[in-house]
C-alpha positions in Angstrom: 95.2 -199.1 -104.9 98.9 -199.0 -105.3 98.5 -198.4 -109.0 96.4 -195.3 -108.3 99.1 -194.0 -105.9 101.8 -194.5 -108.5 99.7 -192.7 -111.1 99.5 -189.7 -108.8 103.3 -189.7 -108.3 103.9 -189.0 -112.0 104.5 -185.5 -113.1 101.5 -183.6 -114.6 101.0 -184.1 -118.3 102.2 -187.7 -118.2 105.9 -186.7 -118.2 108.2 -188.9 -116.1 109.9 -187.4 -113.1 113.4 -188.3 -114.2 113.2 -186.4 -117.6 116.0 -183.9 -118.2 115.0 -180.3 -119.0 115.7 -178.9 -122.4 119.2 -177.5 -122.4 118.3 -174.8 -124.9 115.6 -173.3 -122.7 117.4 -173.8 -119.4 120.9 -172.4 -120.3 121.2 -170.8 -123.7 118.2 -168.4 -123.6 119.1 -166.9 -120.2 122.7 -166.3 -121.4 121.4 -164.7 -124.6 119.1 -162.4 -122.7 121.9 -161.4 -120.3 124.2 -160.6 -123.3 121.4 -158.5 -124.9 120.8 -156.6 -121.7 124.6 -155.9 -121.3 124.9 -154.9 -124.9 122.1 -152.4 -124.8 123.0 -151.0 -121.4 126.8 -150.9 -121.6 128.4 -151.7 -124.9 126.2 -149.7 -127.3 126.3 -146.4 -125.4 130.0 -146.7 -125.0 130.5 -147.1 -128.7 128.2 -144.2 -129.4 130.3 -142.0 -127.0 133.6 -143.2 -128.7 132.2 -142.2 -132.1 131.1 -138.8 -130.8 134.6 -138.2 -129.3 136.3 -139.2 -132.5 134.1 -136.8 -134.5 134.9 -134.0 -132.1 138.7 -134.7 -132.3 138.6 -134.8 -136.1 136.7 -131.5 -136.2 139.3 -129.6 -134.1 140.5 -126.5 -135.8 142.9 -123.7 -135.0 141.5 -121.1 -132.6 139.2 -123.6 -130.8 139.0 -123.2 -127.0 139.6 -126.6 -125.4 139.9 -128.4 -122.1 142.5 -131.2 -121.8 142.4 -134.4 -119.7 144.7 -132.6 -117.2 142.1 -129.9 -116.8 144.1 -127.2 -118.7 142.1 -124.6 -120.6 143.7 -123.2 -123.7 143.4 -122.3 -127.3 144.6 -124.4 -130.2 147.4 -122.7 -132.1 148.6 -125.5 -134.3 147.3 -128.9 -135.4 149.2 -131.9 -136.8 148.0 -135.5 -137.5 148.3 -136.8 -134.0 149.3 -133.7 -132.0 148.0 -130.3 -131.2 149.7 -127.2 -129.8 147.7 -125.5 -127.1 148.4 -122.0 -126.0 147.6 -121.8 -122.3 148.9 -118.3 -121.6 150.6 -115.5 -123.5 153.6 -117.1 -125.3 153.2 -120.4 -123.4 152.5 -123.2 -125.8 152.2 -126.9 -124.9 152.4 -129.6 -127.5 150.2 -132.7 -126.6 148.5 -135.6 -128.1 145.2 -134.9 -129.9 143.6 -137.5 -127.7 144.3 -135.3 -124.6 141.6 -132.9 -125.7 138.4 -133.8 -123.9 136.0 -130.8 -124.5 135.7 -128.0 -127.0 134.5 -124.9 -125.3 132.7 -122.2 -127.4 132.0 -119.1 -125.4 130.2 -120.1 -122.2 128.7 -123.3 -123.7 130.5 -126.6 -123.4 130.2 -129.3 -126.0 131.2 -132.9 -125.2 
């Protein structure tokens, strides 16, 4: 009778109760899944946005209506490698970093 009770105490499938779970399935796979989720929800969209911003900055040309990070609206009057000169009023020009331009405004439409 005791042998039948001991037989019932064993885990199903004949595995012993003290057996360690496989480290691959218990730790590595969940971390890989979390990384994949974070990559597709956060990292990939951010890289796409950075690429789009770099394309916009490299396509800047004289005469473009722009908005800067400080919220200043103006028209590009001069462009250098790393700087732009933005005319914000008649005879008022501000020289700033090219990275300060956030949006190019064309007419009433805004492109980001």
